[in-house]
Each structure stands twice: as C-alpha cells, then as structure tokens.
N, C-alpha and C positions, 0 to 999 in steps of 0.2 A: 193126822191131827186136824182137828176142825178149825176153820178160820172164824175169827170173831167179826170179820167184815161182812156185813149183810149183802146178799146178792141183790142186784137191781131188780125192780119189779118187772115182770114180764109184760111187754106191750101187747095191746090188743091188735088185731089185724087192721082195724080202722086207723089206729095211731101210726102203725108202720107205713101204711099208704100215705098218710098225711106227711110223714117225714120224708118219704121218697119224693113227694111233690115239692117239698121245700128244697131238697138237695139236688134234684135232677129235673129241671124245667122240661115240660113236655115238648116233644118234637113238633106238635101241632103249632105251638107259638112260634118256633123257628120258621116253620113253613109259611106262616102269616107274614113275617118280616121279609122273607124271600119274595113272596108274591108282591108285597108292597114295593120293594126295591125294583123288581122287574117292571112293575107298572110305571114307576117313576121314570125308569130308563126308556121305556116305550114312549111315554109322553114327551120326553126330551127329543127322541128320534123323530117322532111325528111332528113336533113343533119345529125342529130344524128343517125337516122336509117341507113343511108349509112355508117357512121363512125363505128357503131356497127357491121354492116355486114363485113366491111373491117377488123375490129379488129378481128372478129371471124375467118376470113380466115387466118389472121396472126397467131392466136393461133393454128389453125389446122396445119399450116405449121411448126410452132415451135415444136409442140408436135410430129410431124413425125420425126423431126430432133433429138429431145431429147430422145424419147422413143425407145431406141435401142432394137430391137427385140421384143418390146412389143406394137407396134402401133396398131396391129389388134386384140389383146387379148380381150376377153369379160370378164365381171365381174359379177359373180352370184349375185342375188338380196341381199342375206344375207351378202355379202362381200362389198357392195357398201359403199362409204365414208359417205353417208348420213344416213346409217343404222347401222354402226359399227365403234367403235374407231379404229384408225390406228396409227401405230408407224413407223417412218421413220429414217433412218440413213442419215445424211447430212455431206458430206465431201468436204472441200475446198482444192483443190490440188495446191500445189506449183510446177506447171509444168513449168520448164524453160529449153528449148531445149539447151541453151548454156552450161549448166552444167549437163544436163541429169537426173535431179531429178524427182521423182514422190511422194514426201512426201505429206501427207495429214495433213497440219498444222492446219486445222480447223476440229474438230471432234465434231459433235453434234448429240444427239438422241432426236427426237421430237415426242410427242404423241398428237393426236388431238381427241377431243370428240364431236360428233355431237349433243348429247343431251344437253350439257351445252354450246356448241359453245365456247370452251376454248382449250388452248394448253399449254403444258409444254415443254420447251427446256432445255436440260441438256448439258452443254459444258464441254469437257474433256481436260485438259491441254495436249499439244502436246508431252511433254516429260514424260508422265505418264507411269509407270510400273504397269500394271494391276494386276500383281501377280495372274494370273488366271490359275488354274490347267489345264494342257494339252497344255499350250502355253509357249514359251520360254521368257526369260527376254529380253525385247526390248521396245524401245520407241513406243508409240501407233501410232505416225505419220509415222513410217516406215513399219507397217504391210501390208498396201495396196500394196506397191511396192514388198514386200517379197512374198505375195500371188500371185501377178501378175507374178513374176518370176518363181514360182513353177508350174504354169499352163502349161500343155502340149500343150494347144492351143495357138493361136496368135490373135492379133488384138482385135476385139470386144468380142470374146469368152474369152480371157484372162481377159479383163476388167470385164466381167460378173462373172467370177470365183472369182476374187478379191473382188468384191462387195458382193457376196454370203458369202464368208469366213468372211468378216468384219461384216456382219449382224449376222452370227451365233456366232461369238466371243462376240460381244457386247450384243447380246440377252442373252447369258449365264451370262455375267457380271451383267446385270441389272434385270435378271429374268423375262424378257418379250419376247414376240414374236415380232421381228422387221420384218415388212412385206416388206418394200421396201428400196432401197438405191439410193441416187442421188450424183453425183460427179460434182462439179462446179469448173472449172479452175479459177485461180485468175484473169486472163484477163477478164473473164466474169463478175466478181465482179466489176472490174474497169469500164467496159463498162456500166453496169447497173446503177451504181452511176452517171456516166456522163450523161446517158440518162435522169435520174431524175433531173438533174441540181444540183447535190450535195446533201449532207445530213448534217443536223445541229447536232453537237455533242459538248461535253465538253472535250477538250483535257486536260488531267490531269497533264501533265508536258511537259517541253521542250523536244523535241525528235530530235536527229540528228544522222544519220548513213549513211555511203556511202559504197557501194560494187561495185567496177568497173567490177567485173566478170559478173554480171547480170544486171548492170545498175541501181541498187537500189540507190535512193537518198532521204532519209527521212529528212525533214527539217521543223519541226512544232514548233510553240510557244504555251505555255499553254493558255487556255481560251476557252470560247464558240465561235464557229465559224462554217461556212459551208465549208465542205471539198469536193473537186472534187474527181474523181475516184482514181488517183494514190496516192493522199494524204490520202484518206480514207483507202486504202490498207496499206500504211505505218503505219497509226494509229493503225490498228488491228494487224499488224505483229511486231511492234517495241518491241525489247527485250533487246538489248544492244546498246552501243554507241561507236563509234571511233572518235567522235567529241566533247567530253567533257560534254555531258549531262548524267543525272542519268540513270542507267539501270532500266529495268522493268521485273517483274516476269511473269511466265506463268499465274498466277492467275489474275494479272492485265490485261493481254492480253485477257483472257476469258471474263472479265467484259466489256472490250472495244468491243469485238465481239458482246456481247449481246446488248450493247448500240447502235451500228451501225445497227444491225438487227432490233431493235425496231424503229430506225429512218427511215429505209427503209420502214417499214410497215406504219408508219405515212405518209411518203411522197407519197407512192403509193395510199393511201386512200384520199389524198387531191385532190382538183379539178385540180391543176397544174399537179399532178402526173398522174391522170387519162388521161389527154390529151397526156401524153408522154408514155402511156402504150404500144402502138404499138411498139415503138422503144425498150422498155425494153424486150418485148416478143421476138423480133427478135434476140437480142444479147444473151438472155438467151438460146434460142434454139440452137444457134451455139456453146455455151460453156458448156452446161449442158448435161450430159448423165445419164439416169435413167432407172430403170427397172419397174417403175410404168406404168401400161397399160394406153394408151391414154384415154380410156373411164373412167378410175379411176381418172385421173388428171382432167378431165371435171367434174366428180362428186365432187371432192374436191373444185374446183373453185366455183361450185354452192353452196356448203355447207358452205364454210368458207370465201366467198368474203367479208362479212361484219364484220369479227372478228376485235375487237379493240385491240390496244396495251396493254391496262390494263388487258385484258383477256388472255394475253400470259405470262406465268410464266417462268422467266429465272433463272436457277439454275446452276451457274458455280461451278464445283467441286473444293474443296480446298485440300491442303495437305502440305507436307514438301519437300523442295528441298534438295536432297543430291546427288551431282554430280555423274553421269550424269542424274539421274532420278528424277521424282517427285513421291513421295509415298503418295497416297491419304489417307485422313482421313477417318476412318471407319464411323464416324458420318455423314460426308458429303455424302458418298456413300449411307448410309442407308436412309438419307433424300431424295436423288434423286430417289432411288428405290421406296420408298413409294409414292413420287409425281407422278412418271410414272405409278405405279399400280393404283393410284387413277384416273388418267386421262384415263386409259384403262378400268375402270369399266363401266358397262352399263349406270349408271346415271351420270358419270362424277363427277364434284366437284362444290362447290359454287364459285361464281365469286368474292365474297368479299375477299377470301384468295388470289386470283390471283393478285389483285391490290397491296396488300402489298408485295408479293413476287417479283412482277415485279419491284416495286420501289426499293427494296433492290438490285435486280440483275442488275439494270441499273446504280447504283451508280458508 
C-alpha cells in the first residue's frame, strides 16, 4: 500500500555539509579556544614569575636596609634556622622625635622550632620590674634607652650595644640563649598595617585618649572591626583615657598586642595579603633594625613561610600593678620559661597544645 505522506525532498550535498556545520562545530574552533586558554595560563605563570622575581629583589633590598652590620655575615650549617631552634627579642619602639623618647613599649621574646614548625611568643608588660639580680629597679620599657645612653659609641654602634644588652638581660631572665634582636619603630607598624589594608580585631572597650604633644588621638568604639594603621597602633597602646572612657591595664595591652600580631599573620597569609607583600617588605625594611644576618632571615623565610596562626602560642605575662611598677606573677613567669624551653628543644612541641594556648592568648 502506498503512503499518501510525501517523502521529504532530497538534500543536495552542499546543504548536507551546511547542516553538519550547524550541528557539529569544527574541531578547529575547539583548538583555537585551547590555544587561547593555554596562552592565558602561560601569561599568568610568566606574570607570577616576574612578580616573584620583583618581590625577591624587594626582599633583598629591605634586608640590606634592616640588617644593620649583618647583611654580609654567613651562617654555619648547624646554626641555620631550618636546622636549629632560634630565639628572638622583638622590641616596638615608641620613637617620637617631638618629645625625644626611645621607650620600647612592646617587648616580646619569640622562639621558633623548625622540627615542629611552631613558635611561642611571650609578651612582657612595659612597666614590669624584672627584679633581676645585677640590674637596677626600672621599668623594662626604659632599659633600651638607658643602655643606649651608656654606650661610648654613637649611632648604629650604640643601637647594637643596646640590643646586645637587652638580649643578655632577658636571656638571663628566661634562662635561654636569645640569638637575635629586632627593633621596629611604631611608624613601621602603622605603615605595615596600612599596606595590608587594615587588620580585623575585636576592640574590647571604648577607647578615647588625646595627647597634643605628639599628635596621639585614639578614638575607638567597642566591637569587631577592621582597623587601619593609626587606629591599630592606638588599640595596642591604649592604657588610660582623658576623654571619659575606662582605663586599660598593661595585661590587657599585651593581650591586644597578641591579637593584632595574630591578625597580621592571618592577613599576610591570605591571597590579598600576598599581593601586598611587596609594600609590606618595603616599609618594614625602612623602619626595622635587626642583627639577624641577611642569610639567616632568608633561612627563616624559607622555613616558616607556611606557619599557621594556630601554631603560634601567645603567652602574655601577668602580675600585679603597684604604682609605678608591674610585679610579675612567679607562676606566669615559670609557665613562660617552660614554654620557651619546650620550643627551644630539638623536637619542639606538639601542635595540639599550641591551638589551645593561642586561643587563650588571643582573647
């Protein structure tokens, strides 16, 4: 039986080819996109390589600026940061030319262990009387300036003498060898935080304080927020108010210092922080003076570049305030000594303890 349904017209060869073009895109177009994607990836790789090279040149320049008198020193294999635990003294200098002060209002001793890839940072209240045999009764933040004044040398040599004396004094206090010391001016701290685009912290109380002598103007409200450089400096320095807000103790200041340092570590490890690392390195080099050899700083960067905040144990020392000094608790000092000794041991410490201590120190 024949069908009444007409057969479709037969397509010409040209029409068939046109249909094939419409239903099956040619492999050539796919190859074009693959080549374009590959080219873009290569551009990114080359760009990152150029950025890394540029960044390394900045690091080298900054290390030359910061490593006063130590830029060309070599480091024996057994002393390299990747082979041996290292203890550092970190000083934040309240250097204000208008009033001529050289107080080190931030005093920290940090120990790093390459085996466990961990660190312990002990913060000492600025008004502490160490009650250390052989040393006079004096707030710890004034010792650097005193040592500097006692030096018969001037300039960089006087700075080096003061650093060495501070290392020796705090090494005796904590019963460890402190290998190096670094001094960062507060302006460098401000610039670093600004270069990172600010740091996120929890401001524990309203803070208002004005000092027209040096231009200080602290005006912060309580709550979690991102602070730029000047406000972050005010946050870690705040102690008293002349604008009606509650005062703050040295112990609270130390906790805030630990919180901000942890926030800086987090920010620098983020992608946004990495893209701003060049600017951070530049301002750090201009405001930091250290006796760490340039080669050793490079070793430390290679060894601890991936350290996490939870693997940094912050231990602010506690005590009792009896004007004009802070008298440290024996138990707090003993805990800090044990923690630093553990960090300086060949095997380091377990990372589980670090997370707990860090959380407590950042409160």
